[in-house]
VOPAGU-2260 file (C-alpha; in pm, 1 decimal, decimal comma):
REM VOPAGU-2260
SITE   aa  ch    i         X         Y         Z
SITE  MET   A    0     152,5    -589,1    1080,0
SITE  PRO   A    1      63,4    -374,6     894,0
SITE  PRO   A    2    -254,9     382,1     545,7
SITE  LYS   A    3    -192,1    1293,5     828,3
SITE  PRO   A    4     -59,5    1780,3     809,8
SITE  LYS   A    5    -221,1    1787,9     474,2
SITE  PRO   A    6    -122,0    1464,3     303,9
SITE  SER   A    7      41,2    1470,2     -31,9
SITE  ARG   A    8     173,7    1197,7    -250,6
SITE  ARG   A    9     549,0    1206,9    -227,3
SITE  SER   A   10     810,4     969,1    -346,7
SITE  ARG   A   11    1180,8     976,2    -291,7
SITE  GLY   A   12    1468,6     840,3    -486,5
SITE  ARG   A   13    1835,8     856,1    -439,1
SITE  PRO   A   14    1746,6    1021,9    -201,5
SITE  ALA   A   15    1513,1    1281,2    -359,3
SITE  ARG   A   16    1150,9    1172,8    -407,5
SITE  THR   A   17     949,7    1158,9    -729,4
SITE  ALA   A   18     575,0    1112,9    -741,5
SITE  ASP   A   19     439,7     789,6    -883,6
SITE  LYS   A   20      65,3     735,1    -855,4
SITE  LYS   A   21      82,2     384,0    -999,4
SITE  GLU   A   22     328,5     268,9    -735,7
SITE  LYS   A   23     114,2     367,8    -450,8
SITE  ALA   A   24    -172,7     193,8    -586,0
SITE  ALA   A   25     -60,2     -78,2    -458,9
SITE  PRO   A   26    -240,0     -86,1    -114,9
SITE  ARG   A   27    -154,3    -472,2     -58,4
SITE  ASN   A   28    -467,5    -657,0      33,5
SITE  GLY   A   29    -307,6    -520,9     208,2
SITE  PRO   A   30    -330,0    -123,2     254,5
SITE  ALA   A   31      43,5     -60,9     -41,0
SITE  GLY   A   32     278,2     -82,6    -170,6
SITE  SER   A   33     463,4       0,8    -306,1
SITE  ARG   A   34     159,1      11,3    -302,1
SITE  VAL   A   35     -42,7    -289,4    -430,1
SITE  ILE   A   36    -400,9    -219,0    -504,5
SITE  ARG   A   37    -612,9    -384,7    -245,2
SITE  GLU   A   38    -898,0    -543,0    -431,2
SITE  MET   A   39   -1199,1    -680,2    -248,6
SITE  SER   A   40   -1472,7    -647,8    -506,7
SITE  PRO   A   41   -1818,5    -740,7    -379,6
SITE  ARG   A   42   -1993,5   -1017,1    -571,8
SITE  THR   A   43   -2275,5    -799,7    -695,3
SITE  VAL   A   44   -2467,6    -748,7   -1016,4
SITE  PRO   A   45   -2723,7    -488,3   -1120,5
SITE  ALA   A   46   -3085,0    -581,0   -1063,1
SITE  VAL   A   47   -3249,7    -733,0   -1372,5
SITE  PRO   A   48   -3576,9    -556,1   -1461,1
SITE  LYS   A   49   -3886,9    -754,7   -1556,6
SITE  ALA   A   50   -3965,6    -790,6   -1923,5
SITE  GLY   A   51   -4120,6    -474,0   -2057,8
SITE  ALA   A   52   -4037,5    -274,1   -1749,8
SITE  LYS   A   53   -3830,9      41,0   -1766,1
SITE  PRO   A   54   -3477,9     -34,1   -1638,2
SITE  VAL   A   55   -3410,6     118,5   -1297,1
SITE  GLU   A   56   -3053,5     159,0   -1178,6
SITE  SER   A   57   -3007,9       9,3    -833,2
SITE  ARG   A   58   -2811,5     243,9    -607,7
SITE  GLY   A   59   -2597,4     149,1    -311,4
SITE  LYS   A   60   -2337,5     302,4     -81,8
SITE  TYR   A   61   -1964,8     284,1    -149,5
SITE  VAL   A   62   -1753,5     289,7     169,1
SITE  TYR   A   63   -1406,2     447,2     155,7
SITE  CYS   A   64   -1300,9     444,2     520,1
SITE  VAL   A   65   -1412,3     464,3     882,8
SITE  ILE   A   66   -1329,8     758,0    1111,1
SITE  ARG   A   67   -1417,2     882,0    1457,2
SITE  SER   A   68   -1675,5    1160,4    1442,6
SITE  GLU   A   69   -2017,9    1238,9    1585,9
SITE  ASP   A   70   -2080,7    1525,4    1342,4
SITE  ALA   A   71   -2229,9    1479,4     995,2
SITE  LEU   A   72   -1953,2    1567,2     751,0
SITE  ARG   A   73   -1927,4    1644,9     381,2
SITE  PHE   A   74   -1604,4    1637,6     181,9
SITE  GLY   A   75   -1725,3    1757,9    -157,2
SITE  ALA   A   76   -1757,8    1594,7    -499,6
SITE  ILE   A   77   -1434,3    1392,3    -499,2
SITE  GLY   A   78   -1561,8    1033,2    -508,7
SITE  LEU   A   79   -1590,4     760,2    -768,8
SITE  GLY   A   80   -1775,9     810,8   -1093,6
SITE  THR   A   81   -1742,7     981,9   -1429,6
SITE  VAL   A   82   -1889,5    1277,9   -1247,3
SITE  PRO   A   83   -1717,7    1255,6    -906,1
SITE  ALA   A   84   -1968,8    1160,0    -637,9
SITE  GLU   A   85   -2045,2    1368,0    -330,1
SITE  ILE   A   86   -1881,9    1235,3     -14,7
SITE  SER   A   87   -2068,1    1226,4     317,2
SITE  THR   A   88   -2082,6    1020,3     637,3
SITE  VAL   A   89   -2303,7     752,6     792,4
SITE  HIS   A   90   -2286,2     736,4    1173,8
SITE  TYR   A   91   -2314,2     499,7    1466,3
SITE  LYS   A   92   -2238,2     649,4    1808,0
SITE  ASP   A   93   -1904,3     832,0    1771,6
SITE  ILE   A   94   -1776,1     658,8    1458,1
SITE  ALA   A   95   -1867,0     714,8    1094,9
SITE  ALA   A   96   -1827,0     555,0     755,1
SITE  VAL   A   97   -1722,1     788,6     473,0
SITE  VAL   A   98   -1943,1     704,9     175,0
SITE  SER   A   99   -2085,3     805,4    -161,1
SITE  ASP   A  100   -2375,0     683,2    -371,8
SITE  THR   A  101   -2283,4     424,8    -635,0
SITE  PRO   A  102   -2453,3     174,0    -865,4
SITE  ILE   A  103   -2476,2    -173,2    -710,4
SITE  GLU   A  104   -2236,7    -354,6    -938,7
SITE  VAL   A  105   -1888,6    -498,5    -949,7
SITE  LEU   A  106   -1645,4    -208,6    -968,2
SITE  ASP   A  107   -1346,8    -250,3   -1197,3
SITE  ALA   A  108   -1011,7    -172,4   -1038,3
SITE  THR   A  109    -922,6      73,9   -1311,4
SITE  ARG   A  110    -658,0     336,7   -1248,7
SITE  GLU   A  111    -926,1     606,9   -1235,3
SITE  ASN   A  112   -1137,3     416,6    -980,4
SITE  VAL   A  113    -844,6     324,4    -758,8
SITE  LEU   A  114    -710,6     680,2    -759,0
SITE  ALA   A  115   -1057,9     812,7    -671,2
SITE  HIS   A  116   -1073,2     569,9    -377,6
SITE  GLU   A  117    -730,9     686,7    -260,6
SITE  ARG   A  118    -813,7    1053,5    -324,0
SITE  VAL   A  119   -1105,0    1038,6     -80,3
SITE  ASN   A  120    -900,6     862,5     189,7
SITE  GLU   A  121    -621,2    1115,9     154,4
SITE  ALA   A  122    -863,8    1409,2     177,7
SITE  VAL   A  123   -1033,7    1265,8     486,5
SITE  MET   A  124    -707,4    1188,4     665,8
SITE  ARG   A  125    -606,5    1555,6     660,6
SITE  ASP   A  126    -820,2    1603,0     970,3
SITE  HIS   A  127    -908,9    1251,3    1083,8
SITE  THR   A  128    -751,0     919,4    1173,7
SITE  VAL   A  129    -858,1     682,6     895,8
SITE  ILE   A  130    -928,0     310,4     880,7
SITE  PRO   A  131    -916,6     257,9     502,2
SITE  MET   A  132   -1161,1       6,9     357,4
SITE  SER   A  133   -1067,3    -221,8      70,7
SITE  PHE   A  134   -1138,4    -103,9    -282,8
SITE  GLY   A  135   -1482,7    -209,9    -401,9
SITE  THR   A  136   -1671,3    -221,1     -69,0
SITE  VAL   A  137   -2038,3    -157,0    -156,2
SITE  PHE   A  138   -2346,8    -185,7      65,6
SITE  LYS   A  139   -2710,1    -178,0     -37,7
SITE  THR   A  140   -2837,7      72,5     218,5
SITE  ARG   A  141   -2739,2     310,7     497,1
SITE  ASP   A  142   -2888,4      65,6     745,0
SITE  ASP   A  143   -2647,1    -204,5     626,8
SITE  ILE   A  144   -2355,0      30,7     694,4
SITE  ILE   A  145   -2490,8     119,6    1038,3
SITE  GLU   A  146   -2514,3    -252,0    1114,2
SITE  LEU   A  147   -2149,1    -292,1    1012,8
SITE  LEU   A  148   -2046,1      -7,5    1242,0
SITE  ARG   A  149   -2255,5    -144,6    1526,4
SITE  GLY   A  150   -2132,5    -503,2    1490,6
SITE  ALA   A  151   -1764,2    -409,6    1468,6
SITE  TYR   A  152   -1776,8    -103,5    1692,4
SITE  SER   A  153   -1525,5    -229,6    1948,9
SITE  ALA   A  154   -1279,9    -337,1    1679,5
SITE  PHE   A  155   -1306,7      -3,6    1499,0
SITE  ILE   A  156   -1252,3     195,8    1819,9
SITE  ASP   A  157    -950,6     -18,1    1909,5
SITE  VAL   A  158    -786,8      33,5    1570,2
SITE  LEU   A  159    -869,9     405,7    1560,3
SITE  LEU   A  160    -701,3     454,3    1897,0
SITE  LYS   A  161    -392,7     259,9    1789,4
SITE  MET   A  162    -365,9     447,1    1457,6
SITE  GLU   A  163    -439,4     791,9    1601,4
SITE  ASP   A  164    -204,5    1058,3    1462,1
SITE  LYS   A  165      -8,3     804,4    1260,7
SITE  VAL   A  166      50,5     773,9     885,9
SITE  GLU   A  167     216,2     523,3     657,1
SITE  PHE   A  168     517,1     565,0     430,1
SITE  GLY   A  169     631,5     316,7     167,6
SITE  LEU   A  170     994,2     246,4      84,6
SITE  LYS   A  171    1120,7      37,0    -205,0
SITE  VAL   A  172    1491,7     -24,6    -256,0
SITE  LEU   A  173    1628,6    -142,6    -590,3
SITE  TRP   A  174    1968,3    -230,4    -732,6
SITE  GLU   A  175    2122,6    -302,7   -1070,1
SITE  ARG   A  176    2188,3    -674,1   -1043,4
SITE  ASP   A  177    2463,3    -684,0   -1307,7
SITE  GLU   A  178    2652,2    -404,0   -1135,0
SITE  VAL   A  179    2629,7    -583,9    -801,3
SITE  VAL   A  180    2761,3    -905,6    -962,3
SITE  LYS   A  181    3062,4    -709,5   -1088,4
SITE  GLN   A  182    3122,1    -582,8    -734,4
SITE  ILE   A  183    3106,3    -937,7    -601,9
SITE  GLU   A  184    3352,0   -1056,7    -866,0
SITE  ARG   A  185    3593,8    -785,8    -754,7
SITE  GLU   A  186    3552,1    -840,3    -380,7
SITE  ASP   A  187    3494,8   -1215,9    -339,6
SITE  ASP   A  188    3815,5   -1420,5    -380,5
SITE  ASP   A  189    3638,9   -1749,5    -459,7
SITE  VAL   A  190    3412,0   -1593,2    -721,2
SITE  ARG   A  191    3698,7   -1403,4    -879,4
SITE  GLN   A  192    3913,9   -1718,0    -895,5
SITE  LEU   A  193    3636,0   -1926,0   -1054,7
SITE  LYS   A  194    3565,1   -1660,2   -1314,5
SITE  GLY   A  195    3933,6   -1654,8   -1403,0
SITE  GLU   A  196    3940,4   -2032,2   -1439,4
SITE  ILE   A  197    3633,4   -2026,2   -1666,5
SITE  SER   A  198    3784,8   -1752,3   -1882,2
SITE  SER   A  199    4117,6   -1934,0   -1920,1
SITE  GLN   A  200    3982,4   -2283,4   -1993,0
SITE  SER   A  201    3961,1   -2392,2   -2353,8
SITE  GLY   A  202    3769,0   -2713,0   -2280,8
SITE  PRO   A  203    3427,6   -2779,2   -2116,5
SITE  THR   A  204    3349,4   -2543,8   -1830,2
SITE  TYR   A  205    3001,2   -2667,0   -1731,3
SITE  PHE   A  206    3076,5   -2766,0   -1372,3
SITE  ALA   A  207    3287,0   -2456,6   -1311,4
SITE  ARG   A  208    3001,2   -2239,3   -1439,0
SITE  VAL   A  209    2750,3   -2417,2   -1214,7
SITE  GLN   A  210    2973,2   -2361,4    -913,3
SITE  TYR   A  211    3027,9   -1998,9   -1013,1
SITE  GLY   A  212    2649,9   -1943,5   -1044,3
SITE  ARG   A  213    2584,5   -2091,4    -701,3
SITE  LEU   A  214    2851,1   -1876,1    -539,9
SITE  VAL   A  215    2721,0   -1560,0    -706,3
SITE  GLU   A  216    2357,6   -1629,3    -609,2
SITE  GLY   A  217    2461,1   -1695,3    -251,4
SITE  ALA   A  218    2662,2   -1374,5    -239,8
SITE  LEU   A  219    2371,7   -1173,9    -389,1
SITE  GLN   A  220    2130,0   -1315,0    -132,4
SITE  ALA   A  221    2364,5   -1243,1     157,9
SITE  ARG   A  222    2433,2    -889,3      37,8
SITE  SER   A  223    2063,0    -816,9     -18,3
SITE  GLU   A  224    1972,1    -940,8     329,4
SITE  ARG   A  225    2248,7    -731,9     484,2
SITE  TYR   A  226    2135,9    -413,6     307,8
SITE  VAL   A  227    1772,0    -466,6     405,0
SITE  SER   A  228    1857,7    -541,7     767,3
SITE  GLU   A  229    2077,5    -231,4     792,0
SITE  ILE   A  230    1809,0      -6,6     637,3
SITE  PHE   A  231    1537,2    -134,5     871,9
SITE  GLU   A  232    1768,8     -84,3    1168,6
SITE  SER   A  233    1855,2     269,9    1055,5
SITE  LEU   A  234    1486,0     368,1    1044,3
SITE  ARG   A  235    1379,2     188,9    1361,6
SITE  ASP   A  236    1407,1     490,3    1592,5
SITE  VAL   A  237    1193,2     719,1    1372,8
SITE  ALA   A  238     907,9     473,1    1304,7
SITE  VAL   A  239     641,7     326,1    1530,0
SITE  ALA   A  240     634,2       0,0    1334,2
SITE  SER   A  241     745,2    -147,9    1004,3
SITE  ARG   A  242     631,9    -422,0     770,6
SITE  ALA   A  243     829,2    -610,5     506,3
SITE  ASN   A  244     630,2    -699,6     194,1
SITE  LYS   A  245     743,2    -927,0     -86,6
SITE  PRO   A  246     977,7    -756,1    -335,4
SITE  ILE   A  247     855,6    -729,9    -694,6
SITE  GLY   A  248    1088,5    -820,5    -980,5
SITE  ASP   A  249    1462,9    -892,4    -993,3
SITE  LYS   A  250    1577,2    -538,2    -917,8
SITE  MET   A  251    1379,6    -481,8    -597,8
SITE  ILE   A  252    1544,4    -603,9    -277,9
SITE  MET   A  253    1319,8    -425,6     -27,0
SITE  ASN   A  254     948,3    -345,8     -28,2
SITE  ALA   A  255     854,4    -204,7     309,6
SITE  ALA   A  256     592,4       4,9     486,1
SITE  PHE   A  257     659,2     220,4     791,3
SITE  LEU   A  258     407,5     351,8    1042,5
SITE  VAL   A  259     515,9     698,8    1152,7
SITE  SER   A  260     375,1     942,2    1409,0
SITE  ARG   A  261     271,0    1271,5    1254,8
SITE  ASP   A  262     509,7    1462,1    1479,5
SITE  ARG   A  263     799,1    1243,2    1354,0
SITE  GLU   A  264     740,6    1287,3     981,6
SITE  GLN   A  265    1027,0    1532,2     935,2
SITE  ALA   A  266    1263,4    1312,3    1135,6
SITE  PHE   A  267    1165,8    1010,0     927,1
SITE  ASP   A  268    1210,2    1209,6     607,7
SITE  ALA   A  269    1556,9    1325,5     709,7
SITE  LYS   A  270    1663,5     974,3     808,7
SITE  VAL   A  271    1549,5     825,8     475,8
SITE  LYS   A  272    1755,8    1089,0     293,5
SITE  ALA   A  273    2058,3    1010,3     507,8
SITE  VAL   A  274    2023,7     637,5     445,7
SITE  GLY   A  275    1980,8     699,7      73,7
SITE  ALA   A  276    2303,9     898,5      68,6
SITE  LYS   A  277    2487,2     620,2     251,5
SITE  TYR   A  278    2382,6     360,2      -5,7
SITE  ALA   A  279    2440,9     568,7    -316,7
SITE  HIS   A  280    2461,0     257,1    -536,8
SITE  LEU   A  281    2100,4     168,3    -444,9
SITE  THR   A  282    1782,2     337,5    -566,2
SITE  PHE   A  283    1529,9     443,0    -300,8
SITE  ARG   A  284    1165,2     496,9    -393,4
SITE  TYR   A  285     989,5     661,9    -105,2
SITE  THR   A  286     615,3     740,1     -99,1
SITE  GLY   A  287     362,3     884,4     142,8
SITE  PRO   A  288     203,9     979,3     363,9
SITE  TRP   A  289     -79,6     730,4     319,7
SITE  PRO   A  290    -354,5     594,5     540,0
SITE  PRO   A  291    -216,7     296,4     736,9
SITE  TYR   A  292    -309,8      31,8     479,2
SITE  ASN   A  293     -39,7    -211,6     586,5
SITE  PHE   A  294    -101,8    -178,4     958,8
SITE  VAL   A  295    -478,5    -220,0     985,8
SITE  ASN   A  296    -565,4    -581,3    1049,7
SITE  ILE   A  297    -937,1    -583,2    1117,5
SITE  ARG   A  298   -1151,7    -877,8    1012,6
SITE  LEU   A  299   -1509,8    -786,6     936,8
SITE  LYS   A  300   -1805,0   -1004,4     847,1
SITE  LEU   A  301   -1955,9    -776,7     585,8
SITE  GLU   A  302   -2313,4    -802,3     468,6
SITE  ARG   A  303   -2280,9    -634,0     132,3
SITE  ALA   A  304   -2504,5    -615,6    -171,2
SITE  ALA   A  305   -2556,1    -963,5    -316,0
SITE  PRO   A  306   -2690,1   -1098,9    -647,3
SITE  GLY   A  307   -3063,3   -1134,6    -668,5
SITE  SER   A  308   -3128,8    -934,2    -354,4
């Protein structure tokens, strides 16, 4: 249900794409959407020093993602923090968690923090299949991370195999509601007739307006569903899977994620452009490639840093 060439943030509109960092941050809590920031902040607080003692910052391990690798890896100073943290790996058998040192505390989902989380995942997925972890996943020690990898080893391997050489793209489709209503008034005989009656009446028009509103809303819903169905169908043959997320706001009629094989990226790109040209009255916002945020459904019982521990 359901996010690797060198990834870059790309977004497409009508049908060209324009970058929009904020939109991607939206991995839903779910990895999107549009991307909705996936927030899963651990319930942690800094250790409280004894009276008179010199405060000591408690350090933990922030986990960005899980990959398949037996080799110790380093990805440079690109992690969270005012001074970006060094990124390395913690291993169990042939899988590894990509981590950095971090204070043991609740991490705010600020734009800077979320983009740092995404930046690491995007850098890692250039050469590896990535299982992205939710923003704010902090463990106390390396041993705790190893225990996570050991306990969920089979699940991680299963997901890594299914997501191998696949990336995620996001597609939002918007319309100008008032313009669509005008189209409906021109094309729908019943709506056009009611509008004419309302305009020509000099007395009360309450019931006519209620009927008109119901007809227009029904026509908008039907038209929206038809557009979305046609767009999904048009992209079906160039995507491995797709997921429909809830639209945001009155203008958005489609908020979807598509899982695409790396060797089909260009085909997917071309098809989105073709669909965008077909529906010139709609606005397409196209982003990716991302790690498969919307297509990783792995439930983990995490033993993370906890208050008073």
